[in-house]
All heavy atoms as a GROMACS GRO file, in nm:
protein
  554
    1PRO      N    1   0.083  -0.120   0.000
    1PRO     CA    2   0.000   0.000  -0.001
    1PRO      C    3   0.086   0.126   0.001
    1PRO      O    4   0.196   0.125   0.054
    1PRO     CB    5  -0.081  -0.011   0.127
    1PRO     CG    6  -0.063  -0.149   0.179
    1PRO     CD    7   0.055  -0.206   0.111
    2SER      N    8   0.032   0.231  -0.053
    2SER     CA    9   0.103   0.357  -0.058
    2SER      C   10   0.142   0.403   0.083
    2SER      O   11   0.061   0.400   0.175
    2SER     CB   12   0.012   0.462  -0.123
    2SER     OG   13   0.081   0.586  -0.129
    3GLY      N   14   0.269   0.439   0.100
    3GLY     CA   15   0.318   0.490   0.228
    3GLY      C   16   0.361   0.382   0.324
    3GLY      O   17   0.403   0.413   0.436
    4TYR      N   18   0.354   0.255   0.286
    4TYR     CA   19   0.387   0.146   0.376
    4TYR      C   20   0.530   0.151   0.424
    4TYR      O   21   0.558   0.137   0.542
    4TYR     CB   22   0.357   0.010   0.311
    4TYR     CG   23   0.377  -0.106   0.404
    4TYR    CD1   24   0.273  -0.146   0.487
    4TYR    CD2   25   0.500  -0.172   0.416
    4TYR    CE1   26   0.289  -0.253   0.575
    4TYR    CE2   27   0.516  -0.278   0.504
    4TYR     CZ   28   0.412  -0.317   0.584
    4TYR     OH   29   0.427  -0.420   0.671
    5THR      N   30   0.624   0.173   0.331
    5THR     CA   31   0.766   0.176   0.367
    5THR      C   32   0.792   0.288   0.468
    5THR      O   33   0.863   0.267   0.568
    5THR     CB   34   0.855   0.195   0.242
    5THR    OG1   35   0.831   0.084   0.154
    5THR    CG2   36   1.003   0.197   0.279
    6ALA      N   37   0.736   0.405   0.446
    6ALA     CA   38   0.754   0.516   0.539
    6ALA      C   39   0.697   0.482   0.676
    6ALA      O   40   0.758   0.512   0.779
    6ALA     CB   41   0.688   0.643   0.485
    7ARG      N   42   0.579   0.416   0.678
    7ARG     CA   43   0.519   0.377   0.807
    7ARG      C   44   0.607   0.275   0.876
    7ARG      O   45   0.618   0.278   1.001
    7ARG     CB   46   0.377   0.323   0.785
    7ARG     CG   47   0.280   0.434   0.746
    7ARG     CD   48   0.132   0.396   0.747
    7ARG     NE   49   0.097   0.262   0.775
    7ARG     CZ   50   0.053   0.174   0.685
    7ARG    NH1   51   0.042   0.206   0.558
    7ARG    NH2   52   0.020   0.049   0.722
    8TYR      N   53   0.670   0.185   0.802
    8TYR     CA   54   0.759   0.087   0.862
    8TYR      C   55   0.883   0.156   0.922
    8TYR      O   56   0.919   0.130   1.035
    8TYR     CB   57   0.801  -0.019   0.758
    8TYR     CG   58   0.888  -0.128   0.818
    8TYR    CD1   59   0.831  -0.239   0.878
    8TYR    CD2   60   1.027  -0.117   0.816
    8TYR    CE1   61   0.911  -0.338   0.934
    8TYR    CE2   62   1.106  -0.215   0.872
    8TYR     CZ   63   1.047  -0.326   0.930
    8TYR     OH   64   1.127  -0.422   0.987
    9ILE      N   65   0.943   0.242   0.843
    9ILE     CA   66   1.063   0.313   0.889
    9ILE      C   67   1.031   0.399   1.012
    9ILE      O   68   1.112   0.410   1.104
    9ILE     CB   69   1.122   0.399   0.775
    9ILE    CG1   70   1.182   0.305   0.669
    9ILE    CG2   71   1.228   0.496   0.827
    9ILE    CD1   72   1.221   0.374   0.540
   10ASP      N   73   0.912   0.460   1.016
   10ASP     CA   74   0.872   0.542   1.128
   10ASP      C   75   0.829   0.459   1.250
   10ASP      O   76   0.794   0.515   1.353
   10ASP     CB   77   0.756   0.636   1.088
   10ASP     CG   78   0.801   0.745   0.989
   10ASP    OD1   79   0.922   0.770   0.982
   10ASP    OD2   80   0.714   0.802   0.922
   11GLY      N   81   0.828   0.326   1.237
   11GLY     CA   82   0.794   0.241   1.349
   11GLY      C   83   0.646   0.217   1.369
   11GLY      O   84   0.606   0.159   1.471
   12GLU      N   85   0.564   0.259   1.274
   12GLU     CA   86   0.421   0.239   1.286
   12GLU      C   87   0.381   0.095   1.255
   12GLU      O   88   0.274   0.049   1.295
   12GLU     CB   89   0.344   0.335   1.194
   12GLU     CG   90   0.364   0.481   1.229
   12GLU     CD   91   0.304   0.574   1.125
   12GLU    OE1   92   0.206   0.536   1.059
   12GLU    OE2   93   0.358   0.686   1.109
   13VAL      N   94   0.466   0.026   1.180
   13VAL     CA   95   0.445  -0.114   1.145
   13VAL      C   96   0.569  -0.190   1.194
   13VAL      O   97   0.680  -0.153   1.160
   13VAL     CB   98   0.432  -0.134   0.992
   13VAL    CG1   99   0.414  -0.281   0.959
   13VAL    CG2  100   0.317  -0.050   0.937
   14SER      N  101   0.548  -0.296   1.271
   14SER     CA  102   0.664  -0.373   1.319
   14SER      C  103   0.690  -0.490   1.228
   14SER      O  104   0.601  -0.539   1.155
   14SER     CB  105   0.638  -0.425   1.461
   14SER     OG  106   0.541  -0.529   1.459
   15ASN      N  107   0.813  -0.539   1.234
   15ASN     CA  108   0.849  -0.657   1.155
   15ASN      C  109   0.763  -0.777   1.196
   15ASN      O  110   0.715  -0.853   1.112
   15ASN     CB  111   0.998  -0.688   1.173
   15ASN     CG  112   1.041  -0.802   1.086
   15ASN    OD1  113   1.034  -0.917   1.126
   15ASN    ND2  114   1.088  -0.771   0.967
   16GLU      N  115   0.745  -0.793   1.326
   16GLU     CA  116   0.663  -0.902   1.376
   16GLU      C  117   0.520  -0.897   1.322
   16GLU      O  118   0.462  -0.999   1.284
   16GLU     CB  119   0.662  -0.904   1.528
   16GLU     CG  120   0.798  -0.931   1.592
   16GLU     CD  121   0.889  -0.807   1.594
   16GLU    OE1  122   0.840  -0.691   1.582
   16GLU    OE2  123   1.010  -0.827   1.608
   17ALA      N  124   0.461  -0.776   1.321
   17ALA     CA  125   0.323  -0.762   1.273
   17ALA      C  126   0.311  -0.793   1.126
   17ALA      O  127   0.217  -0.861   1.083
   17ALA     CB  128   0.273  -0.618   1.301
   18GLN      N  129   0.408  -0.745   1.043
   18GLN     CA  130   0.398  -0.772   0.901
   18GLN      C  131   0.419  -0.921   0.871
   18GLN      O  132   0.353  -0.978   0.785
   18GLN     CB  133   0.488  -0.684   0.818
   18GLN     CG  134   0.635  -0.712   0.831
   18GLN     CD  135   0.720  -0.618   0.748
   18GLN    OE1  136   0.668  -0.534   0.672
   18GLN    NE2  137   0.849  -0.630   0.760
   19CYS      N  138   0.510  -0.986   0.945
   19CYS     CA  139   0.532  -1.129   0.924
   19CYS      C  140   0.410  -1.210   0.967
   19CYS      O  141   0.373  -1.306   0.898
   19CYS     CB  142   0.657  -1.174   0.998
   19CYS     SG  143   0.810  -1.110   0.925
   20ALA      N  144   0.348  -1.169   1.077
   20ALA     CA  145   0.225  -1.236   1.121
   20ALA      C  146   0.115  -1.221   1.017
   20ALA      O  147   0.038  -1.315   0.992
   20ALA     CB  148   0.181  -1.181   1.256
   21ALA      N  149   0.106  -1.103   0.955
   21ALA     CA  150   0.003  -1.079   0.853
   21ALA      C  151   0.027  -1.170   0.730
   21ALA      O  152  -0.068  -1.222   0.671
   21ALA     CB  153   0.002  -0.932   0.812
   22ILE      N  154   0.154  -1.184   0.692
   22ILE     CA  155   0.187  -1.274   0.579
   22ILE      C  156   0.146  -1.417   0.611
   22ILE      O  157   0.084  -1.487   0.532
   22ILE     CB  158   0.336  -1.264   0.544
   22ILE    CG1  159   0.368  -1.126   0.485
   22ILE    CG2  160   0.377  -1.376   0.447
   22ILE    CD1  161   0.515  -1.097   0.474
   23ARG      N  162   0.181  -1.461   0.732
   23ARG     CA  163   0.149  -1.598   0.774
   23ARG      C  164  -0.003  -1.620   0.779
   23ARG      O  165  -0.056  -1.723   0.733
   23ARG     CB  166   0.211  -1.631   0.909
   23ARG     CG  167   0.359  -1.650   0.904
   23ARG     CD  168   0.416  -1.696   1.038
   23ARG     NE  169   0.560  -1.694   1.037
   23ARG     CZ  170   0.635  -1.596   1.085
   23ARG    NH1  171   0.580  -1.491   1.140
   23ARG    NH2  172   0.766  -1.603   1.077
   24ARG      N  173  -0.076  -1.524   0.834
   24ARG     CA  174  -0.223  -1.536   0.841
   24ARG      C  175  -0.284  -1.542   0.702
   24ARG      O  176  -0.374  -1.624   0.677
   24ARG     CB  177  -0.284  -1.417   0.917
   24ARG     CG  178  -0.286  -1.430   1.066
   24ARG     CD  179  -0.375  -1.324   1.133
   24ARG     NE  180  -0.351  -1.189   1.086
   24ARG     CZ  181  -0.258  -1.108   1.134
   24ARG    NH1  182  -0.179  -1.147   1.231
   24ARG    NH2  183  -0.244  -0.986   1.086
   25ALA      N  184  -0.236  -1.457   0.612
   25ALA     CA  185  -0.289  -1.456   0.477
   25ALA      C  186  -0.264  -1.589   0.407
   25ALA      O  187  -0.353  -1.647   0.343
   25ALA     CB  188  -0.228  -1.342   0.396
   26HIS      N  189  -0.143  -1.642   0.424
   26HIS     CA  190  -0.111  -1.770   0.363
   26HIS      C  191  -0.196  -1.883   0.423
   26HIS      O  192  -0.248  -1.968   0.350
   26HIS     CB  193   0.039  -1.803   0.381
   26HIS     CG  194   0.078  -1.933   0.323
   26HIS    ND1  195   0.098  -2.044   0.400
   26HIS    CD2  196   0.094  -1.972   0.194
   26HIS    CE1  197   0.129  -2.146   0.323
   26HIS    NE2  198   0.127  -2.105   0.198
   27GLU      N  199  -0.213  -1.884   0.555
   27GLU     CA  200  -0.295  -1.985   0.620
   27GLU      C  201  -0.439  -1.979   0.571
   27GLU      O  202  -0.502  -2.083   0.545
   27GLU     CB  203  -0.290  -1.970   0.772
   27GLU     CG  204  -0.155  -2.009   0.830
   27GLU     CD  205  -0.141  -1.970   0.977
   27GLU    OE1  206  -0.240  -1.926   1.039
   27GLU    OE2  207  -0.029  -1.985   1.027
   28THR      N  208  -0.492  -1.859   0.559
   28THR     CA  209  -0.630  -1.840   0.512
   28THR      C  210  -0.648  -1.893   0.370
   28THR      O  211  -0.742  -1.967   0.342
   28THR     CB  212  -0.670  -1.691   0.516
   28THR    OG1  213  -0.662  -1.646   0.652
   28THR    CG2  214  -0.810  -1.670   0.464
   29ILE      N  215  -0.556  -1.856   0.282
   29ILE     CA  216  -0.567  -1.900   0.143
   29ILE      C  217  -0.541  -2.050   0.128
   29ILE      O  218  -0.614  -2.121   0.058
   29ILE     CB  219  -0.470  -1.819   0.054
   29ILE    CG1  220  -0.514  -1.674   0.048
   29ILE    CG2  221  -0.461  -1.877  -0.086
   29ILE    CD1  222  -0.414  -1.579  -0.009
   30SER      N  223  -0.437  -2.098   0.196
   30SER     CA  224  -0.399  -2.240   0.178
   30SER      C  225  -0.499  -2.336   0.244
   30SER      O  226  -0.509  -2.451   0.201
   30SER     CB  227  -0.258  -2.265   0.228
   30SER     OG  228  -0.251  -2.242   0.366
   31SER      N  229  -0.573  -2.290   0.342
   31SER     CA  230  -0.668  -2.379   0.410
   31SER      C  231  -0.779  -2.427   0.317
   31SER      O  232  -0.835  -2.533   0.340
   31SER     CB  233  -0.728  -2.312   0.534
   31SER     OG  234  -0.813  -2.205   0.496
   32GLY      N  235  -0.810  -2.351   0.215
   32GLY     CA  236  -0.915  -2.389   0.121
   32GLY      C  237  -0.864  -2.424  -0.017
   32GLY      O  238  -0.943  -2.428  -0.111
   33SER      N  239  -0.735  -2.452  -0.028
   33SER     CA  240  -0.677  -2.476  -0.160
   33SER      C  241  -0.584  -2.596  -0.156
   33SER      O  242  -0.519  -2.622  -0.057
   33SER     CB  243  -0.596  -2.353  -0.205
   33SER     OG  244  -0.675  -2.237  -0.204
   34ASP      N  245  -0.580  -2.667  -0.270
   34ASP     CA  246  -0.486  -2.776  -0.283
   34ASP      C  247  -0.345  -2.725  -0.316
   34ASP      O  248  -0.246  -2.785  -0.276
   34ASP     CB  249  -0.529  -2.873  -0.394
   34ASP     CG  250  -0.657  -2.947  -0.357
   34ASP    OD1  251  -0.681  -2.972  -0.238
   34ASP    OD2  252  -0.737  -2.977  -0.449
   35VAL      N  253  -0.340  -2.616  -0.390
   35VAL     CA  254  -0.213  -2.557  -0.434
   35VAL      C  255  -0.224  -2.406  -0.420
   35VAL      O  256  -0.327  -2.346  -0.449
   35VAL     CB  257  -0.184  -2.593  -0.582
   35VAL    CG1  258  -0.057  -2.522  -0.630
   35VAL    CG2  259  -0.173  -2.742  -0.600
   36VAL      N  260  -0.115  -2.344  -0.375
   36VAL     CA  261  -0.108  -2.198  -0.368
   36VAL      C  262   0.010  -2.153  -0.449
   36VAL      O  263   0.123  -2.203  -0.430
   36VAL     CB  264  -0.094  -2.150  -0.223
   36VAL    CG1  265  -0.074  -1.998  -0.218
   36VAL    CG2  266  -0.215  -2.190  -0.139
   37LEU      N  267  -0.011  -2.063  -0.543
   37LEU     CA  268   0.096  -2.004  -0.621
   37LEU      C  269   0.117  -1.864  -0.569
   37LEU      O  270   0.028  -1.779  -0.578
   37LEU     CB  271   0.060  -2.001  -0.770
   37LEU     CG  272   0.161  -1.931  -0.864
   37LEU    CD1  273   0.292  -2.006  -0.862
   37LEU    CD2  274   0.104  -1.923  -1.004
   38ALA      N  275   0.233  -1.837  -0.512
   38ALA     CA  276   0.265  -1.705  -0.457
   38ALA      C  277   0.369  -1.641  -0.548
   38ALA      O  278   0.481  -1.691  -0.558
   38ALA     CB  279   0.317  -1.717  -0.315
   39GLU      N  280   0.333  -1.533  -0.610
   39GLU     CA  281   0.424  -1.461  -0.699
   39GLU      C  282   0.500  -1.355  -0.619
   39GLU      O  283   0.441  -1.278  -0.544
   39GLU     CB  284   0.346  -1.395  -0.811
   39GLU     CG  285   0.435  -1.320  -0.909
   39GLU     CD  286   0.356  -1.250  -1.017
   39GLU    OE1  287   0.232  -1.247  -1.011
   39GLU    OE2  288   0.420  -1.196  -1.109
   40GLY      N  289   0.630  -1.352  -0.635
   40GLY     CA  290   0.712  -1.253  -0.567
   40GLY      C  291   0.711  -1.121  -0.641
   40GLY      O  292   0.645  -1.103  -0.742
   41THR      N  293   0.792  -1.029  -0.588
   41THR     CA  294   0.806  -0.899  -0.651
   41THR      C  295   0.895  -0.912  -0.774
   41THR      O  296   0.958  -1.014  -0.797
   41THR     CB  297   0.870  -0.800  -0.555
   41THR    OG1  298   0.998  -0.849  -0.517
   41THR    CG2  299   0.783  -0.781  -0.432
   42GLY      N  300   0.906  -0.807  -0.851
   42GLY     CA  301   0.981  -0.810  -0.974
   42GLY      C  302   1.132  -0.799  -0.960
   42GLY      O  303   1.203  -0.806  -1.058
   43HIS      N  304   1.182  -0.784  -0.838
   43HIS     CA  305   1.325  -0.764  -0.820
   43HIS      C  306   1.366  -0.831  -0.690
   43HIS      O  307   1.294  -0.821  -0.591
   43HIS     CB  308   1.356  -0.613  -0.814
   43HIS     CG  309   1.499  -0.581  -0.797
   43HIS    ND1  310   1.563  -0.584  -0.675
   43HIS    CD2  311   1.593  -0.546  -0.887
   43HIS    CE1  312   1.691  -0.550  -0.692
   43HIS    NE2  313   1.710  -0.528  -0.819
   44VAL      N  314   1.479  -0.901  -0.688
   44VAL     CA  315   1.518  -0.976  -0.570
   44VAL      C  316   1.544  -0.890  -0.446
   44VAL      O  317   1.535  -0.938  -0.335
   44VAL     CB  318   1.643  -1.066  -0.598
   44VAL    CG1  319   1.610  -1.171  -0.701
   44VAL    CG2  320   1.762  -0.984  -0.642
   45GLY      N  321   1.574  -0.764  -0.466
   45GLY     CA  322   1.601  -0.675  -0.352
   45GLY      C  323   1.480  -0.606  -0.294
   45GLY      O  324   1.486  -0.552  -0.184
   46VAL      N  325   1.367  -0.610  -0.365
   46VAL     CA  326   1.248  -0.542  -0.316
   46VAL      C  327   1.203  -0.610  -0.187
   46VAL      O  328   1.203  -0.731  -0.176
   46VAL     CB  329   1.136  -0.547  -0.422
   46VAL    CG1  330   1.005  -0.498  -0.365
   46VAL    CG2  331   1.175  -0.468  -0.544
   47GLY      N  332   1.167  -0.531  -0.091
   47GLY     CA  333   1.126  -0.584   0.038
   47GLY      C  334   1.234  -0.581   0.143
   47GLY      O  335   1.208  -0.590   0.261
   48SER      N  336   1.359  -0.566   0.098
   48SER     CA  337   1.468  -0.570   0.195
   48SER      C  338   1.463  -0.452   0.292
   48SER      O  339   1.504  -0.467   0.408
   48SER     CB  340   1.604  -0.574   0.124
   48SER     OG  341   1.621  -0.459   0.044
   49VAL      N  342   1.409  -0.338   0.251
   49VAL     CA  343   1.403  -0.223   0.340
   49VAL      C  344   1.306  -0.247   0.456
   49VAL      O  345   1.322  -0.191   0.563
   49VAL     CB  346   1.366  -0.093   0.262
   49VAL    CG1  347   1.220  -0.094   0.220
   49VAL    CG2  348   1.400   0.029   0.344
   50VAL      N  349   1.212  -0.337   0.439
   50VAL     CA  350   1.119  -0.375   0.547
   50VAL      C  351   1.150  -0.514   0.600
   50VAL      O  352   1.070  -0.576   0.668
   50VAL     CB  353   0.970  -0.361   0.506
   50VAL    CG1  354   0.933  -0.216   0.480
   50VAL    CG2  355   0.937  -0.450   0.388
   51GLU      N  356   1.268  -0.563   0.566
   51GLU     CA  357   1.321  -0.690   0.616
   51GLU      C  358   1.242  -0.814   0.576
   51GLU      O  359   1.243  -0.914   0.645
   51GLU     CB  360   1.338  -0.684   0.768
   51GLU     CG  361   1.426  -0.571   0.814
   51GLU     CD  362   1.436  -0.562   0.965
   51GLU    OE1  363   1.502  -0.648   1.023
   51GLU    OE2  364   1.376  -0.468   1.020
   52VAL      N  365   1.170  -0.807   0.464
   52VAL     CA  366   1.101  -0.925   0.412
   52VAL      C  367   1.123  -0.933   0.262
   52VAL      O  368   1.047  -0.881   0.183
   52VAL     CB  369   0.949  -0.923   0.442
   52VAL    CG1  370   0.883  -1.049   0.391
   52VAL    CG2  371   0.923  -0.910   0.591
   53SER      N  372   1.229  -1.002   0.225
   53SER     CA  373   1.260  -1.025   0.084
   53SER      C  374   1.168  -1.137   0.032
   53SER      O  375   1.099  -1.204   0.108
   53SER     CB  376   1.405  -1.069   0.069
   53SER     OG  377   1.424  -1.194   0.134
   54ASN      N  378   1.172  -1.158  -0.099
   54ASN     CA  379   1.096  -1.270  -0.157
   54ASN      C  380   1.136  -1.401  -0.092
   54ASN      O  381   1.051  -1.485  -0.061
   54ASN     CB  382   1.125  -1.281  -0.308
   54ASN     CG  383   1.060  -1.169  -0.387
   54ASN    OD1  384   0.961  -1.112  -0.348
   54ASN    ND2  385   1.122  -1.137  -0.500
   55ALA      N  386   1.265  -1.420  -0.070
   55ALA     CA  387   1.314  -1.544  -0.012
   55ALA      C  388   1.263  -1.564   0.131
   55ALA      O  389   1.222  -1.672   0.170
   55ALA     CB  390   1.467  -1.547  -0.013
   56ARG      N  391   1.261  -1.457   0.208
   56ARG     CA  392   1.212  -1.467   0.347
   56ARG      C  393   1.062  -1.496   0.350
   56ARG      O  394   1.017  -1.578   0.428
   56ARG     CB  395   1.244  -1.340   0.425
   56ARG     CG  396   1.199  -1.352   0.569
   56ARG     CD  397   1.269  -1.254   0.660
   56ARG     NE  398   1.226  -1.276   0.797
   56ARG     CZ  399   1.195  -1.180   0.882
   56ARG    NH1  400   1.210  -1.054   0.845
   56ARG    NH2  401   1.156  -1.207   1.002
   57ALA      N  402   0.988  -1.430   0.264
   57ALA     CA  403   0.844  -1.456   0.257
   57ALA      C  404   0.816  -1.600   0.218
   57ALA      O  405   0.730  -1.666   0.279
   57ALA     CB  406   0.776  -1.360   0.160
   58ALA      N  407   0.889  -1.651   0.120
   58ALA     CA  408   0.873  -1.791   0.080
   58ALA      C  409   0.905  -1.886   0.193
   58ALA      O  410   0.835  -1.983   0.218
   58ALA     CB  411   0.961  -1.820  -0.041
   59ALA      N  412   1.012  -1.855   0.268
   59ALA     CA  413   1.052  -1.940   0.380
   59ALA      C  414   0.944  -1.938   0.488
   59ALA      O  415   0.913  -2.043   0.548
   59ALA     CB  416   1.184  -1.893   0.437
   60MET      N  417   0.883  -1.822   0.514
   60MET     CA  418   0.779  -1.814   0.616
   60MET      C  419   0.660  -1.899   0.579
   60MET      O  420   0.591  -1.952   0.666
   60MET     CB  421   0.734  -1.668   0.634
   60MET     CG  422   0.831  -1.584   0.709
   60MET     SD  423   0.764  -1.422   0.754
   60MET     CE  424   0.736  -1.346   0.598
   61MET      N  425   0.634  -1.913   0.448
   61MET     CA  426   0.522  -1.994   0.402
   61MET      C  427   0.557  -2.139   0.380
   61MET      O  428   0.472  -2.220   0.352
   61MET     CB  429   0.468  -1.935   0.270
   61MET     CG  430   0.407  -1.797   0.286
   61MET     SD  431   0.334  -1.736   0.134
   61MET     CE  432   0.481  -1.686   0.041
   62GLY      N  433   0.687  -2.172   0.396
   62GLY     CA  434   0.728  -2.310   0.369
   62GLY      C  435   0.717  -2.346   0.224
   62GLY      O  436   0.693  -2.461   0.188
   63ALA      N  437   0.732  -2.248   0.139
   63ALA     CA  438   0.710  -2.267  -0.006
   63ALA      C  439   0.834  -2.321  -0.077
   63ALA      O  440   0.945  -2.286  -0.043
   63ALA     CB  441   0.670  -2.133  -0.070
   64GLU      N  442   0.807  -2.405  -0.174
   64GLU     CA  443   0.913  -2.443  -0.266
   64GLU      C  444   0.922  -2.327  -0.366
   64GLU      O  445   0.824  -2.262  -0.398
   64GLU     CB  446   0.877  -2.572  -0.338
   64GLU     CG  447   0.872  -2.691  -0.242
   64GLU     CD  448   0.838  -2.820  -0.310
   64GLU    OE1  449   0.858  -2.831  -0.433
   64GLU    OE2  450   0.792  -2.910  -0.241
   65VAL      N  451   1.044  -2.300  -0.416
   65VAL     CA  452   1.065  -2.182  -0.496
   65VAL      C  453   1.120  -2.216  -0.635
   65VAL      O  454   1.208  -2.299  -0.648
   65VAL     CB  455   1.162  -2.085  -0.425
   65VAL    CG1  456   1.197  -1.964  -0.513
   65VAL    CG2  457   1.105  -2.040  -0.293
   66VAL      N  458   1.064  -2.151  -0.735
   66VAL     CA  459   1.120  -2.152  -0.869
   66VAL      C  460   1.159  -2.009  -0.899
   66VAL      O  461   1.074  -1.920  -0.901
   66VAL     CB  462   1.018  -2.202  -0.973
   66VAL    CG1  463   1.076  -2.189  -1.115
   66VAL    CG2  464   0.974  -2.344  -0.944
   67LEU      N  465   1.289  -1.984  -0.917
   67LEU     CA  466   1.337  -1.849  -0.945
   67LEU      C  467   1.348  -1.833  -1.096
   67LEU      O  468   1.418  -1.909  -1.163
   67LEU     CB  469   1.473  -1.826  -0.879
   67LEU     CG  470   1.540  -1.692  -0.908
   67LEU    CD1  471   1.456  -1.577  -0.853
   67LEU    CD2  472   1.680  -1.690  -0.846
   68VAL      N  473   1.280  -1.734  -1.148
   68VAL     CA  474   1.286  -1.701  -1.289
   68VAL      C  475   1.350  -1.563  -1.298
   68VAL      O  476   1.295  -1.466  -1.247
   68VAL     CB  477   1.147  -1.699  -1.355
   68VAL    CG1  478   1.157  -1.662  -1.501
   68VAL    CG2  479   1.080  -1.834  -1.337
   69ALA      N  480   1.469  -1.555  -1.359
   69ALA     CA  481   1.540  -1.428  -1.365
   69ALA      C  482   1.627  -1.421  -1.491
   69ALA      O  483   1.668  -1.523  -1.544
   69ALA     CB  484   1.630  -1.416  -1.241
   70ASN      N  485   1.648  -1.298  -1.536
   70ASN     CA  486   1.747  -1.280  -1.640
   70ASN      C  487   1.882  -1.314  -1.580
   70ASN      O  488   1.906  -1.297  -1.464
   70ASN     CB  489   1.750  -1.134  -1.686
   70ASN     CG  490   1.623  -1.093  -1.756
   70ASN    OD1  491   1.554  -1.176  -1.813
   70ASN    ND2  492   1.589  -0.965  -1.751
   71GLY      N  493   1.970  -1.364  -1.660
   71GLY     CA  494   2.098  -1.401  -1.603
   71GLY      C  495   2.204  -1.410  -1.710
   71GLY      O  496   2.183  -1.372  -1.826
   72GLY      N  497   2.316  -1.459  -1.671
   72GLY     CA  498   2.427  -1.474  -1.762
   72GLY      C  499   2.552  -1.424  -1.697
   72GLY      O  500   2.549  -1.352  -1.597
   73ILE      N  501   2.662  -1.463  -1.749
   73ILE     CA  502   2.791  -1.421  -1.695
   73ILE      C  503   2.803  -1.270  -1.704
   73ILE      O  504   2.777  -1.209  -1.805
   73ILE     CB  505   2.907  -1.489  -1.772
   73ILE    CG1  506   2.900  -1.640  -1.751
   73ILE    CG2  507   3.042  -1.436  -1.727
   73ILE    CD1  508   2.996  -1.719  -1.831
   74GLY      N  509   2.840  -1.209  -1.590
   74GLY     CA  510   2.855  -1.065  -1.584
   74GLY      C  511   2.726  -0.988  -1.568
   74GLY      O  512   2.727  -0.866  -1.566
   75LYS      N  513   2.616  -1.056  -1.552
   75LYS     CA  514   2.486  -0.989  -1.534
   75LYS      C  515   2.452  -0.977  -1.387
   75LYS      O  516   2.473  -1.070  -1.310
   75LYS     CB  517   2.375  -1.068  -1.603
   75LYS     CG  518   2.388  -1.076  -1.753
   75LYS     CD  519   2.336  -0.950  -1.815
   75LYS     CE  520   2.332  -0.969  -1.966
   75LYS     NZ  521   2.277  -0.856  -2.032
   76ALA      N  522   2.399  -0.864  -1.350
   76ALA     CA  523   2.350  -0.846  -1.211
   76ALA      C  524   2.201  -0.867  -1.210
   76ALA      O  525   2.133  -0.847  -1.310
   76ALA     CB  526   2.385  -0.705  -1.163
   77PHE      N  527   2.147  -0.908  -1.096
   77PHE     CA  528   2.004  -0.930  -1.086
   77PHE      C  529   1.924  -0.804  -1.114
   77PHE      O  530   1.810  -0.809  -1.157
   77PHE     CB  531   1.966  -0.982  -0.947
   77PHE     CG  532   1.992  -1.129  -0.931
   77PHE    CD1  533   2.081  -1.172  -0.837
   77PHE    CD2  534   1.926  -1.222  -1.007
   77PHE    CE1  535   2.105  -1.307  -0.820
   77PHE    CE2  536   1.946  -1.356  -0.991
   77PHE     CZ  537   2.039  -1.401  -0.897
   78ASP      N  538   1.983  -0.687  -1.086
   78ASP     CA  539   1.906  -0.565  -1.100
   78ASP      C  540   1.924  -0.495  -1.233
   78ASP      O  541   1.886  -0.380  -1.249
   78ASP     CB  542   1.938  -0.468  -0.985
   78ASP     CG  543   2.085  -0.430  -0.978
   78ASP    OD1  544   2.165  -0.486  -1.054
   78ASP    OD2  545   2.119  -0.346  -0.893
   79GLU      N  546   1.979  -0.562  -1.331
   79GLU     CA  547   1.991  -0.500  -1.465
   79GLU      C  548   1.857  -0.500  -1.533
   79GLU      O  549   1.777  -0.587  -1.519
   79GLU     CB  550   2.092  -0.576  -1.550
   79GLU     CG  551   2.231  -0.545  -1.514
   79GLU     CD  552   2.334  -0.610  -1.609
   79GLU    OE1  553   2.295  -0.678  -1.703
   79GLU    OE2  554   2.451  -0.588  -1.585
   0.00000   0.00000   0.00000
C-alpha cells in the first residue's frame, strides 16, 4: 500500500506484525486450496528495506521456490 515503507521506517508497522500478517494470509488462502501459487516482486532486492525479501516470505510460508530471472555471466540481478 502507498506509504507502507515510510510507516515501517517510522515504526508504525513492526516486523513481527507484518510477518504475522503474511502468515495469516497464507494460512487463510491455503486452508481452502490444494495448491497456492505465490508470486514474488519483480526484483530480488524489493522488500529488503522492510526486512522481508521474496526469499524470506517464501521461507515463512514453507514454499518451494522456482526463481525465474534474467541471467548470464557478468549480469547483475538488478539490470
